[in-house]
DRENDO-1510 file (C-alpha; in Angstrom, 1 decimal, always signed):
<recs>
REC; n; res; u; v; w
REC; 1; UNK; +84.2; +86.6; +107.9 .
REC; 2; UNK; +87.7; +86.3; +108.6 .
REC; 3; UNK; +90.0; +85.4; +105.5 .
REC; 4; UNK; +91.0; +81.8; +105.6 .
REC; 5; UNK; +94.5; +83.1; +104.7 .
REC; 6; UNK; +94.9; +85.1; +107.7 .
REC; 7; UNK; +97.4; +83.7; +110.2 .
REC; 8; UNK; +96.0; +81.9; +113.0 .
REC; 9; UNK; +97.2; +84.2; +115.7 .
REC; 10; UNK; +95.5; +87.2; +114.0 .
REC; 11; UNK; +92.4; +85.1; +113.4 .
REC; 12; UNK; +92.1; +84.2; +117.2 .
REC; 13; UNK; +92.8; +88.0; +118.2 .
REC; 14; UNK; +90.0; +89.0; +115.9 .
REC; 15; UNK; +87.6; +86.4; +117.1 .
REC; 16; UNK; +88.3; +87.3; +120.6 .
REC; 17; UNK; +88.0; +91.1; +120.0 .
REC; 18; UNK; +84.5; +90.4; +118.3 .
REC; 19; UNK; +83.4; +88.4; +121.4 .
REC; 20; UNK; +84.1; +91.1; +123.7 .
REC; 21; UNK; +82.6; +93.6; +121.6 .
REC; 22; UNK; +79.3; +91.6; +121.5 .
REC; 23; UNK; +79.2; +91.1; +125.4 .
REC; 24; UNK; +81.3; +93.8; +127.0 .
REC; 25; UNK; +78.7; +95.2; +129.3 .
REC; 26; UNK; +78.3; +91.6; +130.7 .
REC; 27; UNK; +82.0; +90.9; +130.9 .
REC; 28; UNK; +82.6; +94.4; +132.6 .
REC; 29; UNK; +80.1; +93.4; +135.2 .
REC; 30; UNK; +82.0; +90.2; +135.8 .
REC; 31; UNK; +85.5; +91.6; +136.0 .
REC; 32; UNK; +84.9; +95.0; +137.6 .
REC; 33; UNK; +85.1; +93.8; +141.2 .
REC; 34; UNK; +88.6; +92.3; +140.5 .
REC; 35; UNK; +89.8; +95.5; +138.5 .
REC; 36; UNK; +88.6; +97.7; +141.3 .
REC; 37; UNK; +90.8; +95.6; +143.9 .
REC; 38; UNK; +93.9; +96.3; +141.8 .
REC; 39; UNK; +93.0; +100.0; +141.4 .
REC; 40; UNK; +92.6; +100.1; +145.3 .
REC; 41; UNK; +96.1; +98.7; +145.4 .
REC; 42; UNK; +97.4; +101.2; +143.0 .
REC; 43; UNK; +95.8; +104.3; +144.8 .
REC; 44; UNK; +96.4; +106.7; +142.4 .
REC; 45; UNK; +96.3; +110.3; +143.7 .
REC; 46; UNK; +94.3; +113.3; +142.4 .
REC; 47; UNK; +96.1; +114.9; +139.5 .
REC; 48; UNK; +98.0; +111.7; +138.4 .
REC; 49; UNK; +98.6; +110.6; +135.0 .
REC; 50; UNK; +97.9; +106.8; +134.8 .
REC; 51; UNK; +98.6; +104.5; +131.9 .
REC; 52; UNK; +95.8; +101.7; +131.6 .
REC; 53; UNK; +97.4; +98.7; +129.6 .
REC; 54; UNK; +94.9; +96.5; +127.8 .
REC; 55; UNK; +92.0; +99.1; +128.5 .
REC; 56; UNK; +89.5; +97.0; +126.4 .
REC; 57; UNK; +86.2; +98.6; +126.2 .
REC; 58; UNK; +87.2; +101.2; +128.4 .
REC; 59; UNK; +85.1; +100.7; +131.8 .
REC; 60; UNK; +88.5; +101.0; +133.9 .
REC; 61; UNK; +89.2; +104.3; +132.0 .
REC; 62; UNK; +86.3; +105.8; +133.7 .
REC; 63; UNK; +87.0; +104.3; +137.1 .
REC; 64; UNK; +90.5; +105.6; +137.2 .
REC; 65; UNK; +89.5; +109.0; +135.9 .
REC; 66; UNK; +86.8; +109.5; +138.6 .
REC; 67; UNK; +89.8; +109.0; +141.1 .
REC; 68; UNK; +92.6; +111.2; +139.6 .
REC; 69; UNK; +89.8; +113.8; +138.8 .
REC; 70; UNK; +89.7; +116.6; +136.3 .
REC; 71; UNK; +93.4; +117.6; +136.9 .
REC; 72; UNK; +94.7; +114.1; +136.3 .
REC; 73; UNK; +95.0; +112.2; +132.9 .
REC; 74; UNK; +94.1; +108.5; +132.1 .
REC; 75; UNK; +95.8; +107.1; +128.8 .
REC; 76; UNK; +94.0; +103.8; +127.6 .
REC; 77; UNK; +96.2; +101.6; +125.4 .
REC; 78; UNK; +94.8; +98.6; +123.6 .
REC; 79; UNK; +95.8; +96.7; +120.5 .
REC; 80; UNK; +92.2; +95.6; +119.4 .
REC; 81; UNK; +90.7; +98.5; +117.2 .
REC; 82; UNK; +87.0; +97.5; +117.9 .
REC; 83; UNK; +87.5; +97.8; +121.4 .
REC; 84; UNK; +89.3; +100.9; +121.5 .
REC; 85; UNK; +86.6; +102.4; +119.3 .
REC; 86; UNK; +84.2; +101.4; +122.0 .
REC; 87; UNK; +86.4; +102.8; +124.8 .
REC; 88; UNK; +86.7; +106.1; +123.0 .
REC; 89; UNK; +82.9; +106.4; +122.5 .
REC; 90; UNK; +82.2; +105.4; +126.1 .
REC; 91; UNK; +84.5; +108.2; +127.3 .
REC; 92; UNK; +84.0; +110.9; +124.9 .
REC; 93; UNK; +82.6; +113.3; +127.5 .
REC; 94; UNK; +85.6; +113.0; +129.8 .
REC; 95; UNK; +88.2; +115.1; +128.5 .
REC; 96; UNK; +90.8; +113.8; +131.0 .
REC; 97; UNK; +90.9; +110.5; +129.1 .
REC; 98; UNK; +92.6; +109.6; +125.8 .
REC; 99; UNK; +92.9; +106.3; +124.0 .
REC; 100; UNK; +95.6; +104.9; +121.7 .
REC; 101; UNK; +95.4; +101.8; +119.4 .
REC; 102; UNK; +98.8; +100.2; +119.9 .
REC; 103; UNK; +100.7; +97.2; +121.1 .
REC; 104; UNK; +101.6; +98.2; +124.8 .
REC; 105; UNK; +104.6; +96.2; +124.5 .
REC; 106; UNK; +106.2; +98.7; +122.1 .
REC; 107; UNK; +104.3; +101.9; +122.6 .
REC; 108; UNK; +106.6; +104.8; +122.6 .
REC; 109; UNK; +105.3; +107.3; +125.0 .
REC; 110; UNK; +107.6; +109.9; +126.5 .
REC; 111; UNK; +109.9; +108.5; +129.2 .
REC; 112; UNK; +109.0; +109.4; +132.8 .
REC; 113; UNK; +105.6; +110.8; +131.7 .
REC; 114; UNK; +103.3; +108.7; +133.9 .
REC; 115; UNK; +102.7; +108.4; +137.7 .
REC; 116; UNK; +101.2; +105.1; +137.7 .
REC; 117; UNK; +100.5; +102.0; +135.2 .
REC; 118; UNK; +97.6; +100.0; +135.8 .
REC; 119; UNK; +95.9; +96.9; +134.1 .
REC; 120; UNK; +93.1; +94.7; +134.4 .
REC; 121; UNK; +94.0; +91.5; +132.8 .
REC; 122; UNK; +96.1; +93.2; +130.0 .
REC; 123; UNK; +99.6; +92.0; +130.7 .
REC; 124; UNK; +99.5; +88.2; +130.5 .
REC; 125; UNK; +99.8; +87.7; +126.6 .
REC; 126; UNK; +103.2; +89.7; +125.8 .
REC; 127; UNK; +105.7; +88.0; +123.5 .
REC; 128; UNK; +108.4; +89.3; +125.5 .
REC; 129; UNK; +107.1; +90.2; +129.1 .
REC; 130; UNK; +110.4; +91.5; +130.5 .
REC; 131; UNK; +110.5; +94.1; +127.4 .
REC; 132; UNK; +107.1; +95.1; +128.0 .
REC; 133; UNK; +107.4; +95.7; +131.5 .
REC; 134; UNK; +110.8; +97.7; +131.0 .
REC; 135; UNK; +109.0; +100.0; +128.6 .
REC; 136; UNK; +106.4; +100.5; +131.3 .
REC; 137; UNK; +109.1; +101.3; +133.9 .
REC; 138; UNK; +110.7; +103.6; +131.2 .
REC; 139; UNK; +107.5; +105.7; +131.0 .
REC; 140; UNK; +107.0; +106.0; +134.9 .
REC; 141; UNK; +108.3; +108.7; +136.9 .
REC; 142; UNK; +111.0; +107.8; +139.6 .
REC; 143; UNK; +109.1; +106.1; +142.4 .
REC; 144; UNK; +106.0; +105.7; +140.1 .
REC; 145; UNK; +103.7; +103.0; +140.8 .
REC; 146; UNK; +102.6; +99.8; +139.1 .
REC; 147; UNK; +99.3; +97.7; +139.8 .
REC; 148; UNK; +97.7; +95.0; +137.9 .
REC; 149; UNK; +95.3; +92.0; +138.3 .
REC; 150; UNK; +96.0; +88.7; +136.7 .
REC; 151; UNK; +94.8; +85.0; +136.9 .
REC; 152; UNK; +96.0; +82.3; +139.2 .
REC; 153; UNK; +96.2; +79.0; +137.7 .
REC; 154; UNK; +93.3; +77.5; +135.8 .
REC; 155; UNK; +92.7; +74.8; +138.4 .
REC; 156; UNK; +92.2; +77.5; +141.0 .
REC; 157; UNK; +89.7; +79.3; +138.9 .
REC; 158; UNK; +86.2; +77.9; +139.1 .
REC; 159; UNK; +85.1; +80.5; +136.7 .
REC; 160; UNK; +87.5; +78.8; +134.0 .
REC; 161; UNK; +87.5; +75.2; +135.1 .
REC; 162; UNK; +83.7; +74.6; +135.8 .
REC; 163; UNK; +82.7; +75.5; +132.3 .
REC; 164; UNK; +85.3; +73.4; +130.7 .
REC; 165; UNK; +84.2; +70.5; +132.8 .
REC; 166; UNK; +80.7; +71.0; +132.3 .
REC; 167; UNK; +81.1; +71.1; +128.3 .
REC; 168; UNK; +83.2; +68.0; +128.6 .
REC; 169; UNK; +86.2; +69.6; +127.3 .
REC; 170; UNK; +89.4; +68.1; +128.9 .
REC; 171; UNK; +91.9; +70.9; +128.6 .
REC; 172; UNK; +92.6; +74.5; +127.6 .
REC; 173; UNK; +93.8; +75.7; +124.3 .
REC; 174; UNK; +95.5; +78.7; +125.4 .
REC; 175; UNK; +97.8; +79.1; +128.4 .
REC; 176; UNK; +98.5; +82.9; +127.6 .
REC; 177; UNK; +95.9; +83.9; +130.3 .
REC; 178; UNK; +97.6; +81.9; +133.0 .
REC; 179; UNK; +101.2; +83.0; +131.8 .
REC; 180; UNK; +101.5; +84.7; +135.4 .
REC; 181; UNK; +99.7; +81.9; +137.4 .
REC; 182; UNK; +103.1; +81.2; +139.2 .
REC; 183; UNK; +103.7; +84.3; +141.4 .
REC; 184; UNK; +107.8; +83.4; +140.9 .
REC; 185; UNK; +107.3; +84.2; +137.3 .
REC; 186; UNK; +105.8; +87.5; +138.2 .
REC; 187; UNK; +108.5; +88.4; +140.6 .
REC; 188; UNK; +111.2; +87.4; +138.1 .
REC; 189; UNK; +109.4; +89.4; +135.2 .
REC; 190; UNK; +109.3; +92.5; +137.2 .
REC; 191; UNK; +112.5; +92.1; +138.8 .
REC; 192; UNK; +114.3; +91.9; +135.4 .
REC; 193; UNK; +112.4; +95.1; +134.1 .
REC; 194; UNK; +113.9; +96.9; +136.9 .
REC; 195; UNK; +110.9; +97.2; +139.3 .
REC; 196; UNK; +111.5; +97.4; +143.1 .
REC; 197; UNK; +109.0; +96.7; +146.1 .
REC; 198; UNK; +107.3; +93.8; +144.1 .
REC; 199; UNK; +104.3; +92.5; +146.0 .
REC; 200; UNK; +101.9; +89.6; +144.9 .
REC; 201; UNK; +98.8; +89.3; +146.8 .
REC; 202; UNK; +96.1; +86.4; +146.4 .
REC; 203; UNK; +92.7; +87.4; +146.2 .
REC; 204; UNK; +89.5; +85.4; +145.3 .
REC; 205; UNK; +85.7; +86.6; +145.0 .
REC; 206; UNK; +82.4; +85.4; +143.4 .
REC; 207; UNK; +81.7; +87.2; +140.4 .
REC; 208; UNK; +78.7; +87.1; +137.9 .
REC; 209; UNK; +77.7; +88.6; +134.7 .
REC; 210; UNK; +74.0; +88.5; +135.9 .
REC; 211; UNK; +71.3; +85.7; +135.5 .
REC; 212; UNK; +71.6; +82.2; +134.0 .
REC; 213; UNK; +71.2; +83.6; +130.5 .
REC; 214; UNK; +73.8; +86.4; +130.9 .
REC; 215; UNK; +76.4; +84.0; +132.5 .
REC; 216; UNK; +75.9; +81.2; +130.0 .
REC; 217; UNK; +76.4; +83.8; +127.2 .
REC; 218; UNK; +79.6; +85.2; +128.6 .
REC; 219; UNK; +81.2; +81.9; +129.3 .
REC; 220; UNK; +80.6; +80.8; +125.8 .
REC; 221; UNK; +82.3; +83.9; +124.3 .
REC; 222; UNK; +85.3; +84.4; +126.6 .
REC; 223; UNK; +87.3; +82.6; +129.2 .
REC; 224; UNK; +88.9; +79.3; +128.5 .
REC; 225; UNK; +85.7; +77.6; +127.3 .
REC; 226; UNK; +84.8; +80.7; +125.2 .
REC; 227; UNK; +88.2; +80.7; +123.5 .
REC; 228; UNK; +87.5; +76.9; +122.4 .
REC; 229; UNK; +84.0; +77.3; +121.4 .
REC; 230; UNK; +84.9; +80.6; +119.3 .
REC; 231; UNK; +87.7; +78.7; +117.4 .
REC; 232; UNK; +85.7; +75.4; +117.1 .
REC; 233; UNK; +82.1; +76.7; +116.7 .
REC; 234; UNK; +80.9; +73.0; +116.1 .
REC; 235; UNK; +81.3; +72.4; +119.7 .
REC; 236; UNK; +78.8; +75.0; +120.9 .
REC; 237; UNK; +75.6; +73.1; +120.0 .
REC; 238; UNK; +76.7; +70.4; +122.6 .
REC; 239; UNK; +78.6; +72.6; +125.3 .
REC; 240; UNK; +75.8; +75.3; +125.6 .
REC; 241; UNK; +73.1; +72.8; +127.2 .
REC; 242; UNK; +75.7; +71.3; +129.2 .
REC; 243; UNK; +77.0; +74.6; +130.6 .
REC; 244; UNK; +73.5; +75.9; +131.3 .
REC; 245; UNK; +72.6; +72.7; +133.3 .
REC; 246; UNK; +75.8; +73.1; +135.3 .
REC; 247; UNK; +75.1; +76.6; +136.0 .
REC; 248; UNK; +71.4; +76.0; +137.0 .
REC; 249; UNK; +72.4; +73.4; +139.7 .
REC; 250; UNK; +74.4; +76.3; +141.4 .
REC; 251; UNK; +71.1; +77.5; +142.8 .
REC; 252; UNK; +70.0; +81.3; +142.2 .
REC; 253; UNK; +69.1; +81.6; +138.5 .
REC; 254; UNK; +68.7; +85.3; +139.1 .
REC; 255; UNK; +72.5; +85.9; +140.0 .
REC; 256; UNK; +74.8; +83.0; +138.7 .
REC; 257; UNK; +78.3; +83.4; +140.3 .
REC; 258; UNK; +81.7; +81.5; +140.1 .
REC; 259; UNK; +84.8; +81.7; +142.1 .
REC; 260; UNK; +87.6; +83.9; +140.3 .
REC; 261; UNK; +91.1; +83.5; +141.8 .
REC; 262; UNK; +93.5; +86.2; +140.9 .
REC; 263; UNK; +96.9; +87.9; +141.9 .
REC; 264; UNK; +97.1; +91.5; +143.0 .
REC; 265; UNK; +100.4; +92.8; +141.8 .
REC; 266; UNK; +102.1; +95.9; +143.0 .
REC; 267; UNK; +105.5; +97.4; +142.5 .
REC; 268; UNK; +107.3; +100.8; +141.9 .
REC; 269; UNK; +110.0; +102.3; +139.7 .
REC; 270; UNK; +113.3; +103.1; +141.4 .
</recs>
């Protein structure tokens, strides 16, 4: 149990990490198609060194390692110790993967040591995004590539707004996941950080964690509704049957899917 004297921000991060630990296989199933779209945009070469920002439980580490091969290297960075521990366990048989528990905004890896920087929904919550991306650019070799996937606006994402509406919750308690919803913000941050050739491409896809039970579980743990329920547990008793009923109305109970709308962002170091 969290100490009641723990700062609210730390409590929130701890609850978020615990939710991901409990459901990461289902979350990976939901997010993997979106992350793979950004990996395709990054197009790392065999033998490349790739830095994975916010690597979470480590699925993307294995996906990247398969592309760069045995002569390449993938370095995963995440601030959440429970998730980094899972990532390390999942990738222990792959010698070209290493993981670091650190705040990616301030991590001090050598300058010009990476060929590429990648992230699957790991770059939206920095206190100072310009400083964070400036640090990423510092670690890239000249011409090194950046690619990440981030959320479009809440109202563009059925994956978030349908659960909130179904549960009768009128708003979202955290804007951080949508901090890059405006592509002008992305362009401004990356430009100030010294990146060039910035591209922001819209992408939408139906995503799923599996059947009705799996999708209900995931949406009550993560995303906009999940965050609200995590931090206000009394809401779950009412929210769960409402959410389940709304998902059941979508049709196929064996494969429940919702539309996710994201930006695929690319850029390169000078």
